[in-house]
N, C-alpha and C positions, 0 to 999 in steps of 0.2 A: 587420551595421551597421558604419559607419566607426568606427575606434578600438577596436572590440571584437574580440578574438581568439576564433575559434570553438574551443570545447573539443573535444578528441578523446575525452573520457571517454564511455563507452557501457555499456549493459547490455541484457539481454534479459529480457522478462517473458512468462510463459505464463499466459493467462487461461482460466478455465473456470467453469461453473456447471451446475446441473441444470435440466432443462426445466420442472420444476414451480416454479422460481424461488425455492425456499425455502433453497437451500444455495449459498453463495458461499465456496469454500475459500480458504485463504491463497494468494496469488499466488506462483508460483515466480519468483525473481529470480536471474539468473546475471550475475555481475560478473567483471571480469578479474583482480581481486585477492582472495585469500582473507581477508586481514586488513588492509583499508585503514586509514589513520591515523584517519579520522573515526569508525571503529567500535572503536578501541582500548579494551580492557578492558570492552567490552559483550558480553553473552552473546548469541550469534547466535540461539539458540532463543527468545529473548524478543522478537525483532524481529517486526513485523506481516507479514513476508514469510518465505518459505522461502529461506534464503540458500545459494547454491551458487556455485562459481567455476571458471573456466578462463581461460587467457590471452587467448582471443578473445571471451569473454563469450557463448558460443554454447550452445544446448541440444544437447549431444552425446548419443549413445546412453547413455553412462555416467550422465550427469546425469539423463536422462529415467527410466532404470531406478531410480536412487536416489530420485527423487521418487515414482515409482509405488509401490515396495515399502515405503519408509520413511515416507511421508507420506500419499499418496492413499488407499491401502487401509486403514491404521489409522484415518484420520480419517473415512472414509465408513462404516466399521464402527461407529464410535462414534455417528455421526449416525443411522444406521439403528436402533441400539439405543435411543438416547434418544427417537426418534420412533416406536418400536414398529412398524417396517416391516421386511419381509424384506430380507436382504442379497443382493439380486439386481441386478447393475449392468450396464448397457449403456454402454460407454465409446466415444464417437465421437471418432475422431482424423482429422486430415487427413494428407496425405502429406508432411509436413515431413521434412527430412533427418535430424533427430535422433530421429524416432520409429522404433522397430524395425519392420521390414517385416512380420514375422510374430510373432504373440503368441498362438498357439493353445494352449489347455489349460494356461496358466500358473496359472490359478486356476479352480476349479470353479464359482464363483458370479459370475465376471466375463466378459462377452462383449465382445470388442473388434471394432469395425467401422471400417473405413477408408473415407474418402470417395474417390471416383474422382480420379485425377490432374487437376490444372489446374482444379479446381472450387471452390477456396477462396473466391473472391470471389462465387461464385454460391450456394453451399450452406452453407459453414462458419458455424455459428450465431454465434460470436463476431465474425465479420467482417461481420455484417449490422446492425451498429449499436452493439454493446457496446464494441468497441475504439475506434470513432469517439468515442463519448461519453466513454470513459475518458480519451482523449488531450486532449479539450477541458477536462475537469475538472482534469486534471493541469496543463495550461498555465495555467488560471485560478488554481489554488492557488499556482503558482510566481510569477506576477505579483503576486498579493496579498501574498505573503511579501516580495517585493522592495519593493513600495510601502510596506508597514509599516515596513521597516528604514530606508528613505530618509526617511520622514516623521517617525519617532521620534528621529532623530539628524541634525542639520544637517551634521555632519562626514562622514556616510556618503553616498557617491555610488553610483549604480547600478553603475558599473564596479568599484569596490572591493568592493561587496556581492557582485557576481557572482563575483569571485575567491574569496570565502569560502564560496560555495555548494558543498556537498560531497554525497557519497553518503548521508550520514545525513539531511540535509534532503530529499533525493530520496526516501528510504524513507518518511519521514513524509508527504510529499505523495502518494506512491503509495497509502498506506493510506487517507488522507482521500478521495482521488479514487475509489478502489474502493468505498468506503462510499456514495458519491453515486450510483452506478449503480443505478437503481431497478428494482423487481421487474417492472414492466410491460415494460421494455426486455429483461430477461433471458428473459422468456417469449415475447415477440413475435418474437424473432429465429429461432425454430424454424419459422416459418410456411412457409418454402420447403422445408426438409428433412423435417420431420414436422409438417404442419399439424394433425394430430389432437392434438398436445400443447398447442396454443395455446388459452388460455382466451378466453372471450367478451370482446372488447375494444371493444364498441360504445360510442361516446361518449368514447373515450380515443385519444390519438395511437397509431396502429397500430404504430409502431416504438418509441415511448418515447424518441425521439431529441431531445435538447435543441437546438432550432434557434435559440434566442435568445441563446445563449452568445457568439456571435461579436461581437454588439454590446457585451456586457460586456467582452470582451477588448480591443476597440477603445477603449472608455472607459478601461480600465486603462492601455493603452499611451499614451493622451493625457496621463494624469496623470504618467506616467513620462517624458514628452517624447520618445517614440520614434516618433510619427507613423506607426503601422502601421495598415493597412486590413484588411478582411475577407480579401481575396485573399492578403495576406501570411501570415495565420494558416493559411489553407487550404494554402498552399505549405509552411509549416513542418510542419504535421501530416502532410502527404503525404510529406515527405522521410524520415520515420521508417522507411519500408519499403525504403529503398535499401540495396543491399549495401555492406558496408564494403570500402574499397580497401586494397591492400597498403601504400600510403603512410600511410593512417589507422592501420593496425595498427602500423607502425613508429613513428609519432608517439606513439601510445598507450603503447607499451613505453618510449619515452624519458621520457615524463611520469611513468610509474610508477617508473622508476629515480630520478628527481629527488626524488619524494615520499619514497622510502625513505631517500635520503641526508639529507633535511631532517628526518627523523622525530625527535621529541623525546618523552621519557617522559610519559605521561598517567596521573595518579593514578586508581586504581580507584574507581568510584562505589560509594557505600554509604549506607544510610539512617542518619540520626541522629534520635533521639527528639525532641530540642528543635526541630529544623527541621520535622519532621513536624507537631508540635503547632502551630507557627507557621503552617504551611500551612493546617491546618484552621481556625484562627482567621481567617485572611485570607479564606477561602471564605465563612465565616459573615458576616463584615463586608460582603463584596461582595453577598451576597444580601439582607441586612437592609433596604436601601432599597426593594427591590421588594416585600418582605413588608409593609412599613409602608404602601405606597401601594395595594396590590392589594385591592379590596373583595371579590373573588371568593375566598373561603376555600378552596373545593375546588380551584380552579386553582392557588392558591399552594401548597397542600399537595402537589399532584401534582408541581410543579416541585421542591419541597424533597426529596420522596422520590426522584425521579430523580437529583437531585444527590448525595444520600447513597448511593444504589446505585452511582453512578459512581466514588465515592472509597472504596467499601467495601474494596477490595483493599489500599489504603494504611492503612486503620484496622486491618485484621487484622495487618499488619506492625507498626504502632505498638503495638498491644496485646501482641503477642508480645515486642517489645523491652522494654516496660515490665515484663512478667512475668519476663523473663530478668534484668532489673536487680534486681527484687525478690528473686529467688532468690539472686543473688550477694550482696545485702545480708544476707539471712537467714543464708547460709552464713558470711559474715564475722563476724556477731554471734555465731553458735554457736561458731565457732572461738575468738573472743575470750573467751567465757565459759568 
């Protein structure tokens, strides 16, 4: 668009899921920097993606093997154990350059099968609708975030908001978008490669592909005064498959150097008991109006339980910090006596 500089920032994602549609592993994300400023003092293992890096943001052989041995195998073993099913895995890979050409006998319980060359668009399950849906959801998440920022502050323009949009925002959008990919979609995409895996989908969209989302994207673009049509979004989503040029790589390296030169210290994040307690109180206050108005006690209780389950991880941290404070106080009093 006029007046908007195209960012050279880029990343690579690797998507996958089981044919039974019950297991969606963390996505592998490969970025060009190991420690970007937006993630300073954040623990990479706590991110909703598996974070890896190299200067070209490509899935290299080393990256793939690291993902396979340190993430995929341990996570699938845990999944099989929790669901009481045998650890017998058929891993279907396409012929991407970063995938090892031969992986025979590397694990007695994992069989690797490679799709024939040049058949990704025809057979590769993730390419039969999962990636398409994911890109649509990601674009919608990004536009909604931009609209919220512009509407909430009259001093924020779309241009200066976009300048502040960073890889951390991107990771959060990726996680939200991957959660939106529905089970029907994950199962239906096997219909060409292994139709016997596909469940009975009568009465359901056979692909689980969200075909209405383009109208939502056009509506969001109108609110942002971008005047984009369906064909513009189709072009945008299609461009993600293009190969990066040498000039793009040079521009990317230059931007990375500038970011490193401008880097300023960022304080380490940490939990404070007082702020946690204030957060719990705000959540209770936010839910109280719904509880007062809802005549359906069962419905209201269900929502309250789901809300409590969602923040349980923070309550555990809060209780641990309170207990640690109590221990310190007791120790101090004992020493004083």
